[in-house]
MIVOVEX-166332 format. One line per field, with one value per residue: residue in three letters; y, x, z of N, C-alpha, C in turn. Coordinates in steps of 0.05 Angstrom, whole numbers, m for minus. Example, Ala and Ser with C-alpha at 12.3 -4.5 7.8 and 13.67 -1.06 7.14 Angstrom:
BEGIN
res	[ALA/SER]
ny	[m114/m45]
nx	[264/257]
nz	[156/142]
cay	[m90/m21]
cax	[246/273]
caz	[156/143]
cy	[m66/1]
cx	[264/258]
cz	[156/157]
END
This chain:
BEGIN
res	[MET/LYS/ILE/THR/PRO/CYS/HIS/ILE/PHE/LEU/SER/VAL/CYS/VAL/THR/ALA/CYS/PHE/VAL/LEU/ALA/ALA/MET/LEU/GLY/MET/MET/ARG/HIS/LYS/GLN/GLU/LEU/ARG/GLN/ALA/GLU/ALA/ASP/HIS/MET/LEU/ALA/GLN/ARG/VAL/ALA/VAL/LEU/GLU/VAL/GLU/GLN/PHE/ILE/ILE/GLY/ARG/GLN/PRO/TRP/ARG/ASN/THR/ALA/GLU/ILE/ARG/GLY/TYR/ALA/GLU/MET/ILE/VAL/ASP/ALA/ALA/ALA/GLU/PHE/ARG/LEU/PRO/PRO/VAL/MET/LEU/ALA/ARG/VAL/ALA/ILE/ALA/GLU/SER/ALA/LEU/ASN/HIS/ARG/ALA/ILE/GLY/ASP/GLY/GLY/ARG/SER/ARG/GLY/VAL/MET/GLN/VAL/GLN/ARG/PHE/TRP/VAL/GLY/HIS/ILE/PRO/PHE/VAL/GLU/HIS/GLU/ARG/ASP/LEU/LEU/ARG/VAL/ASP/ILE/GLY/ILE/ARG/ALA/GLY/ALA/TRP/VAL/LEU/ARG/HIS/TYR/ALA/ASP/LEU/CYS/GLY/GLU/GLU/GLU/GLU/THR/MET/LEU/ALA/CYS/PHE/ASN/GLY/GLY/PRO/ASN/PRO/ASN/GLU/GLN/ALA/ARG/ALA/TYR/ALA/LYS/ARG/VAL/ALA/GLY/SER/ALA]
ny	[m1861/m1855/m1801/m1806/m1786/m1806/m1806/m1755/m1741/m1767/m1743/m1691/m1697/m1722/m1673/m1639/m1669/m1659/m1598/m1593/m1620/m1590/m1540/m1557/m1566/m1514/m1492/m1519/m1500/m1450/m1449/m1474/m1428/m1392/m1420/m1418/m1362/m1349/m1379/m1353/m1299/m1313/m1331/m1284/m1251/m1282/m1272/m1215/m1214/m1239/m1204/m1155/m1179/m1182/m1127/m1103/m1133/m1108/m1056/m1037/m987/m968/m948/m986/m979/m955/m996/m1038/m1013/m1009/m1064/m1088/m1058/m1085/m1132/m1134/m1115/m1156/m1199/m1179/m1180/m1228/m1240/m1259/m1231/m1219/m1215/m1167/m1134/m1137/m1110/m1063/m1045/m1048/m1009/m962/m955/m958/m904/m863/m822/m819/m802/m822/m846/m808/m781/m802/m849/m860/m858/m911/m960/m947/m936/m929/m866/m876/m913/m887/m878/m926/m960/m978/m948/m905/m845/m796/m770/m758/m788/m839/m824/m832/m873/m921/m929/m926/m976/m1008/m1002/m1017/m1072/m1082/m1076/m1114/m1158/m1149/m1164/m1214/m1242/m1233/m1247/m1291/m1332/m1339/m1313/m1285/m1273/m1236/m1198/m1177/m1159/m1122/m1085/m1077/m1071/m1116/m1145/m1154/m1125/m1146/m1112/m1105/m1163/m1170/m1136/m1167/m1215/m1199/m1171/m1216/m1249/m1219/m1244]
nx	[m1663/m1602/m1566/m1522/m1460/m1461/m1524/m1533/m1494/m1523/m1573/m1560/m1542/m1584/m1620/m1589/m1595/m1650/m1650/m1614/m1641/m1691/m1665/m1646/m1699/m1714/m1678/m1690/m1740/m1731/m1702/m1742/m1777/m1744/m1737/m1793/m1799/m1760/m1789/m1836/m1815/m1789/m1840/m1862/m1829/m1836/m1881/m1883/m1850/m1880/m1926/m1897/m1882/m1923/m1949/m1908/m1915/m1966/m1953/m1902/m1871/m1864/m1819/m1774/m1767/m1815/m1851/m1841/m1847/m1906/m1919/m1897/m1935/m1981/m1977/m1971/m2016/m2054/m2034/m2052/m2107/m2120/m2121/m2112/m2051/m2044/m2098/m2108/m2072/m2093/m2139/m2121/m2098/m2139/m2178/m2152/m2108/m2061/m2059/m2060/m2083/m2128/m2194/m2258/m2321/m2360/m2341/m2345/m2312/m2246/m2176/m2128/m2150/m2201/m2241/m2307/m2331/m2372/m2354/m2317/m2309/m2330/m2287/m2241/m2185/m2195/m2210/m2221/m2237/m2194/m2159/m2165/m2137/m2080/m2028/m2012/m2062/m2101/m2089/m2096/m2148/m2179/m2168/m2194/m2243/m2253/m2246/m2285/m2328/m2317/m2326/m2376/m2403/m2373/m2317/m2303/m2270/m2289/m2335/m2326/m2302/m2342/m2384/m2345/m2348/m2405/m2433/m2465/m2511/m2497/m2500/m2510/m2473/m2438/m2418/m2399/m2352/m2326/m2313/m2280/m2236/m2219/m2207/m2154/m2105]
nz	[813/797/760/712/683/630/623/619/576/536/539/517/469/449/449/420/369/358/356/310/269/268/251/201/179/172/138/97/84/78/30/m5/m8/m29/m81/m94/m100/m135/m183/m188/m203/m253/m280/m286/m313/m362/m378/m377/m424/m466/m466/m487/m539/m562/m561/m592/m641/m659/m647/m676/m682/m631/m580/m544/m485/m472/m487/m456/m401/m411/m413/m370/m326/m347/m334/m280/m263/m282/m254/m207/m212/m224/m282/m349/m384/m435/m448/m425/m449/m502/m494/m484/m530/m568/m546/m540/m569/m537/m516/m467/m451/m476/m494/m501/m533/m529/m490/m447/m430/m410/m411/m421/m422/m432/m388/m367/m340/m300/m266/m228/m168/m152/m161/m119/m124/m157/m151/m181/m242/m274/m255/m285/m329/m321/m338/m303/m267/m298/m329/m281/m270/m312/m309/m259/m270/m310/m275/m246/m275/m292/m245/m233/m284/m304/m319/m373/m432/m473/m455/m412/m437/m468/m430/m407/m447/m455/m407/m356/m384/m441/m511/m578/m604/m570/m559/m606/m607/m565/m589/m627/m601/m567/m613/m631/m622]
cay	[m1868/m1834/m1787/m1808/m1772/m1822/m1800/m1726/m1740/m1777/m1717/m1669/m1712/m1718/m1646/m1630/m1679/m1641/m1572/m1600/m1624/m1564/m1522/m1563/m1561/m1486/m1482/m1533/m1486/m1422/m1460/m1481/m1404/m1381/m1431/m1406/m1336/m1346/m1393/m1331/m1279/m1328/m1330/m1258/m1243/m1291/m1257/m1190/m1215/m1250/m1178/m1140/m1188/m1175/m1099/m1100/m1137/m1087/m1026/m1034/m962/m956/m949/m1007/m978/m954/m1019/m1050/m1003/m1018/m1092/m1093/m1051/m1098/m1159/m1132/m1111/m1181/m1215/m1172/m1185/m1255/m1244/m1263/m1216/m1216/m1207/m1144/m1116/m1134/m1094/m1034/m1036/m1042/m989/m932/m957/m956/m880/m862/m795/m820/m800/m833/m855/m774/m767/m821/m867/m845/m873/m930/m979/m934/m946/m907/m849/m884/m927/m871/m878/m953/m974/m966/m933/m891/m822/m774/m782/m756/m813/m861/m817/m841/m902/m945/m930/m933/m1003/m1027/m998/m1033/m1096/m1089/m1076/m1142/m1179/m1148/m1175/m1243/m1251/m1229/m1262/m1320/m1329/m1336/m1292/m1270/m1257/m1215/m1173/m1172/m1147/m1096/m1064/m1070/m1078/m1146/m1152/m1141/m1129/m1155/m1099/m1116/m1190/m1173/m1127/m1188/m1231/m1180/m1168/m1245/m1262/m1211/m1259]
cax	[m1646/m1577/m1559/m1490/m1450/m1473/m1544/m1530/m1485/m1545/m1592/m1550/m1541/m1613/m1631/m1577/m1609/m1676/m1643/m1603/m1670/m1703/m1650/m1648/m1722/m1721/m1662/m1707/m1765/m1723/m1695/m1764/m1787/m1726/m1746/m1816/m1794/m1748/m1808/m1854/m1804/m1793/m1867/m1873/m1808/m1835/m1902/m1878/m1845/m1905/m1939/m1883/m1885/m1953/m1946/m1890/m1930/m1990/m1950/m1877/m1860/m1861/m1793/m1767/m1771/m1844/m1866/m1827/m1863/m1932/m1917/m1897/m1956/m2005/m1976/m1978/m2048/m2064/m2028/m2065/m2137/m2124/m2130/m2093/m2039/m2043/m2118/m2109/m2057/m2110/m2165/m2111/m2096/m2165/m2189/m2139/m2082/m2045/m2062/m2068/m2099/m2148/m2224/m2276/m2350/m2375/m2328/m2356/m2292/m2220/m2149/m2113/m2167/m2225/m2259/m2323/m2333/m2387/m2339/m2305/m2314/m2332/m2261/m2225/m2167/m2198/m2223/m2231/m2241/m2172/m2143/m2160/m2113/m2057/m2030/m2018/m2082/m2120/m2095/m2107/m2176/m2193/m2165/m2213/m2272/m2256/m2249/m2311/m2349/m2310/m2338/m2407/m2416/m2362/m2289/m2300/m2255/m2313/m2362/m2314/m2299/m2368/m2390/m2330/m2355/m2433/m2446/m2475/m2524/m2487/m2522/m2495/m2448/m2410/m2413/m2381/m2330/m2314/m2297/m2259/m2211/m2207/m2190/m2136/m2093]
caz	[800/794/736/710/657/609/617/610/546/515/539/505/444/440/447/393/341/356/345/281/255/268/233/171/169/170/120/73/81/66/7/m18/m9/m46/m106/m105/m110/m163/m200/m194/m219/m282/m294/m288/m336/m385/m380/m394/m452/m485/m469/m506/m564/m570/m568/m614/m664/m664/m652/m674/m676/m598/m566/m519/m457/m472/m491/m431/m381/m413/m410/m339/m315/m352/m326/m255/m264/m293/m232/m180/m212/m234/m314/m373/m385/m463/m454/m421/m469/m530/m489/m484/m555/m583/m533/m543/m583/m516/m514/m435/m455/m496/m486/m520/m525/m525/m466/m420/m427/m401/m405/m440/m422/m439/m369/m366/m321/m280/m250/m214/m138/m146/m160/m95/m124/m170/m138/m198/m268/m286/m246/m310/m349/m310/m347/m284/m252/m319/m332/m265/m267/m331/m298/m239/m285/m319/m255/m231/m297/m287/m219/m239/m305/m313/m328/m401/m437/m491/m435/m393/m455/m475/m409/m404/m469/m457/m383/m349/m403/m465/m532/m601/m611/m543/m567/m637/m597/m553/m612/m648/m585/m564/m639/m643/m602]
cy	[m1845/m1828/m1795/m1793/m1780/m1812/m1770/m1723/m1748/m1753/m1692/m1675/m1715/m1693/m1632/m1640/m1664/m1612/m1577/m1607/m1600/m1545/m1532/m1562/m1533/m1480/m1494/m1509/m1456/m1429/m1464/m1450/m1386/m1392/m1418/m1380/m1335/m1356/m1365/m1306/m1289/m1322/m1301/m1246/m1256/m1281/m1234/m1195/m1221/m1222/m1160/m1149/m1180/m1150/m1092/m1111/m1125/m1065/m1027/m1012/m954/m963/m967/m1005/m967/m978/m1040/m1035/m1009/m1046/m1097/m1082/m1067/m1126/m1156/m1130/m1141/m1199/m1207/m1179/m1211/m1261/m1247/m1235/m1200/m1207/m1168/m1123/m1114/m1113/m1065/m1022/m1033/m1017/m962/m938/m956/m923/m868/m837/m794/m815/m806/m837/m826/m767/m788/m839/m852/m866/m899/m957/m969/m938/m921/m894/m859/m901/m913/m875/m911/m973/m963/m946/m909/m869/m803/m782/m772/m778/m831/m849/m823/m870/m923/m947/m939/m962/m1024/m1025/m1013/m1061/m1103/m1091/m1105/m1165/m1178/m1167/m1208/m1255/m1250/m1246/m1289/m1310/m1329/m1311/m1274/m1261/m1233/m1194/m1161/m1156/m1119/m1078/m1058/m1072/m1110/m1157/m1144/m1149/m1143/m1137/m1100/m1144/m1191/m1159/m1146/m1203/m1220/m1179/m1196/m1253/m1244/m1218/m1261]
cx	[m1623/m1569/m1526/m1484/m1463/m1506/m1544/m1513/m1507/m1567/m1582/m1552/m1569/m1629/m1616/m1585/m1630/m1671/m1633/m1626/m1690/m1690/m1650/m1675/m1729/m1702/m1673/m1727/m1758/m1718/m1719/m1776/m1771/m1733/m1774/m1817/m1782/m1770/m1824/m1842/m1798/m1813/m1868/m1856/m1822/m1868/m1902/m1867/m1863/m1918/m1922/m1880/m1907/m1960/m1933/m1906/m1951/m1975/m1915/m1859/m1851/m1831/m1794/m1775/m1802/m1857/m1858/m1846/m1897/m1934/m1915/m1924/m1981/m2002/m1976/m2004/m2064/m2059/m2047/m2097/m2136/m2133/m2105/m2076/m2044/m2071/m2120/m2091/m2077/m2131/m2150/m2109/m2120/m2180/m2180/m2121/m2057/m2040/m2074/m2086/m2123/m2179/m2241/m2307/m2369/m2367/m2337/m2332/m2264/m2198/m2141/m2129/m2193/m2249/m2281/m2326/m2346/m2373/m2323/m2322/m2326/m2301/m2248/m2206/m2173/m2220/m2235/m2226/m2209/m2153/m2138/m2140/m2086/m2051/m2029/m2040/m2103/m2121/m2102/m2137/m2192/m2190/m2186/m2239/m2274/m2259/m2277/m2337/m2342/m2331/m2371/m2420/m2400/m2337/m2285/m2293/m2276/m2331/m2352/m2312/m2323/m2381/m2373/m2340/m2387/m2444/m2455/m2492/m2520/m2498/m2499/m2472/m2430/m2403/m2392/m2354/m2313/m2303/m2280/m2235/m2204/m2197/m2170/m2109/m2062]
cz	[796/767/732/685/628/599/607/583/532/518/517/472/431/434/421/368/335/341/313/265/248/246/209/165/156/144/97/69/71/35/m15/m20/m32/m77/m115/m113/m137/m184/m210/m210/m248/m291/m304/m310/m362/m392/m394/m420/m476/m491/m490/m535/m575/m580/m592/m646/m676/m671/m654/m676/m646/m591/m546/m497/m453/m471/m462/m406/m386/m397/m380/m319/m324/m334/m295/m248/m265/m266/m211/m183/m221/m264/m331/m380/m414/m464/m448/m438/m502/m522/m497/m512/m570/m574/m542/m555/m564/m513/m484/m436/m475/m480/m506/m511/m513/m492/m441/m415/m427/m404/m429/m445/m430/m415/m365/m339/m295/m260/m227/m186/m133/m148/m137/m99/m143/m157/m157/m228/m279/m273/m266/m324/m342/m322/m328/m273/m270/m328/m307/m264/m283/m322/m277/m251/m293/m297/m244/m251/m298/m266/m222/m261/m315/m324/m356/m417/m457/m471/m419/m412/m465/m456/m404/m423/m465/m432/m380/m371/m436/m493/m553/m609/m596/m554/m592/m628/m585/m570/m625/m632/m581/m587/m646/m629/m626]
END
């Protein structure tokens, strides 16, 4: 078969069509990724606003920058450990009134989430007790413990909260804590 200029032209056209289709597909994919990123950023922003409003409702004397900082750290930890952001805020307020220097339970609990000392070394990013007194680490550590109990005992919020307060076999006091914290919405 003899290759004519017409064959070459058709071959170039078909190749160009494939290249254009691939380019359009890549452009569509990039646009979808940008939209997904924008949707994620919007969801994060909405979550930060919800947590800010929750904190303002409980602690209106705090300044805006401080509230925003806590809200952003809480939302980031909630996303990292797949937990409801407002639940983390409720725990932080119930446990320490957002005081990252808090030491409670006879010296056994530390930080904004009042994580018990025995978790040091079990939580991958907590090497020393003093780490729990850093706001960012304390919030993440509390979220890590809540996720641990969610995986161990179930995703139901009151169960997670009772286990957070009283361990994997919570007593009545821990169950009352869970009802109080869950009900503070």
